[in-house]
C-alpha positions as CSV (number, residue, x, y, z in Angstrom):
1,M,18.0,-26.4,-15.0
2,S,16.9,-23.7,-17.3
3,F,18.9,-20.7,-18.5
4,T,17.2,-17.3,-19.2
5,H,19.4,-16.6,-22.3
6,L,18.9,-20.0,-24.0
7,D,15.8,-21.4,-25.7
8,A,14.6,-25.0,-25.3
9,A,17.0,-26.1,-28.1
10,G,19.9,-24.4,-26.4
11,H,20.2,-21.5,-28.7
12,A,21.0,-18.0,-27.5
13,R,18.0,-15.7,-27.1
14,M,17.3,-12.2,-25.7
15,V,15.0,-12.4,-22.7
16,D,11.6,-10.9,-23.5
17,V,10.9,-8.0,-21.1
18,T,7.8,-6.7,-23.0
19,D,5.4,-7.4,-20.1
20,K,7.6,-5.8,-17.4
21,Q,6.6,-2.3,-16.3
22,P,9.3,0.4,-16.6
23,T,10.8,1.5,-13.3
24,V,13.5,3.9,-12.3
25,R,16.8,2.1,-12.0
26,A,20.4,3.1,-11.5
27,A,23.8,1.4,-11.4
28,T,27.2,2.6,-10.3
29,A,30.5,0.9,-11.4
30,R,34.1,1.6,-10.5
31,G,37.5,0.7,-12.0
32,F,41.1,1.8,-11.8
33,V,43.8,2.5,-14.4
34,R,47.2,1.8,-12.8
35,C,49.9,4.2,-14.2
36,A,53.6,4.7,-13.7
37,P,54.5,7.7,-11.5
38,S,55.8,9.5,-14.6
39,V,52.4,9.1,-16.3
40,V,50.6,10.4,-13.2
41,E,52.8,13.4,-13.2
42,A,52.1,14.1,-16.9
43,L,48.4,13.8,-16.2
44,R,48.7,16.2,-13.3
45,D,50.7,18.9,-15.2
46,G,48.8,18.4,-18.5
47,S,51.8,17.4,-20.5
48,V,50.4,14.2,-22.0
49,P,51.1,14.6,-25.8
50,K,47.7,13.4,-26.9
51,G,45.8,16.1,-24.9
52,D,43.2,16.2,-22.2
53,V,43.1,12.6,-21.1
54,L,40.4,12.9,-18.5
55,A,38.0,14.8,-20.8
56,V,38.4,12.3,-23.6
57,A,37.9,9.4,-21.1
58,R,34.8,11.0,-19.6
59,I,33.1,11.5,-23.1
60,S,34.2,8.0,-24.2
61,G,32.5,6.5,-21.1
62,I,29.3,8.4,-21.6
63,Q,29.1,7.4,-25.2
64,A,29.9,3.8,-24.4
65,A,27.0,3.6,-21.9
66,K,24.6,4.5,-24.7
67,R,26.1,1.9,-27.1
68,T,26.2,-1.1,-24.8
69,P,23.7,-3.2,-26.8
70,E,26.0,-2.9,-29.9
71,L,28.8,-4.6,-27.9
72,L,26.8,-7.1,-25.9
73,P,24.4,-8.9,-28.3
74,L,21.9,-10.1,-25.6
75,A,21.7,-6.7,-23.8
76,H,18.5,-4.9,-24.3
77,V,18.3,-1.5,-26.1
78,I,17.1,0.8,-23.3
79,G,16.9,4.5,-22.7
80,V,20.0,5.7,-21.0
81,H,18.4,8.8,-19.3
82,G,21.5,9.8,-17.3
83,A,25.1,9.0,-17.3
84,T,28.0,10.5,-15.3
85,V,31.6,9.4,-15.5
86,D,33.9,10.8,-12.9
87,L,37.7,10.4,-13.0
88,E,40.1,11.2,-10.2
89,L,43.8,11.3,-10.3
90,T,45.5,9.4,-7.5
91,D,49.2,8.7,-6.8
92,G,48.7,5.3,-8.4
93,G,46.7,6.2,-11.5
94,V,43.1,7.2,-12.4
95,A,40.1,6.1,-10.4
96,I,36.9,5.9,-12.5
97,E,33.3,5.9,-11.3
98,A,30.2,5.8,-13.6
99,T,26.6,6.0,-12.7
100,V,23.9,5.3,-15.3
101,R,20.2,5.9,-14.8
102,T,17.0,4.9,-16.7
103,A,13.3,4.5,-16.4
104,D,12.9,1.3,-18.3
105,R,12.1,-2.5,-18.1
106,T,15.6,-3.7,-17.3
107,G,18.7,-2.6,-15.4
108,V,21.7,-0.6,-16.3
109,E,24.5,-2.6,-14.7
110,M,26.0,-3.5,-18.1
111,E,25.9,0.1,-19.2
112,A,27.7,1.3,-16.0
113,L,30.4,-1.4,-16.4
114,T,30.8,-0.6,-20.1
115,A,31.1,3.1,-19.3
116,V,33.9,2.4,-16.8
117,S,35.6,-0.1,-19.1
118,V,35.7,2.2,-22.1
119,A,36.7,5.2,-20.1
120,A,39.6,3.2,-18.8
121,L,40.5,2.1,-22.3
122,A,40.5,5.7,-23.4
123,V,43.0,6.5,-20.6
124,V,45.2,3.7,-21.7
125,D,45.0,4.7,-25.3
126,M,45.9,8.3,-24.4
127,V,49.0,7.4,-22.3
128,K,50.3,4.2,-23.9
129,G,53.0,6.1,-25.6
130,L,54.3,7.2,-22.2
131,D,54.0,3.8,-20.5
132,K,53.2,0.5,-22.1
133,G,52.7,-1.1,-18.7
134,T,49.5,0.9,-17.9
135,S,46.8,-1.5,-16.8
136,I,43.1,-1.6,-16.1
137,E,42.1,-3.1,-12.7
138,N,39.1,-4.0,-10.6
139,V,36.1,-3.0,-12.8
140,R,33.0,-3.9,-10.8
141,I,29.4,-2.9,-9.9
142,V,29.4,-1.2,-6.5
143,R,25.7,-0.3,-6.3
144,K,22.3,-0.7,-8.1
145,T,18.9,0.5,-7.3
146,G,15.4,-0.3,-8.5
147,G,14.0,-3.2,-10.4
148,K,12.6,-6.5,-9.3
149,S,15.6,-7.4,-7.2
150,G,15.7,-4.0,-5.4
151,D,18.7,-2.2,-4.1
152,W,22.1,-3.7,-3.7
153,N,25.4,-2.3,-2.4
154,R,28.8,-4.2,-2.7
155,P,30.0,-4.8,0.8
156,G,33.1,-2.7,1.7
157,E,32.3,0.0,-0.9
158,E,31.1,3.4,0.4
């Protein structure tokens, strides 16, 4: 068995994508930040002491998508040509969805997952003074398009 991220001696390596042709690709990830009812209420009425939680989380997620290779050492440096991070308050917390797009040689699944994860971390950071039990749940890729493997949608996700 051979592994794409190990050389013949078993050392970690970055896969060489030089010969691949750039194609349009996109990936969408989702996650959830579970909050106590009192935190949800503070988010709804804008009384979180640290400020506009959703705005900070949105910008944090977009920035994170662009910095993914700094966090994941074998991820390729690619052009993040589009990134959206949407946050929605629900009765149980904050639903997060990020879509990242590129026209490059490799996909943007890690960038979408990183955007959701860091946006979720920003929410936790902003509300941890109100509820230490706030948690991040179910971060996952729900859809990807383009590239050699084509389009994929997670079953059960709209």
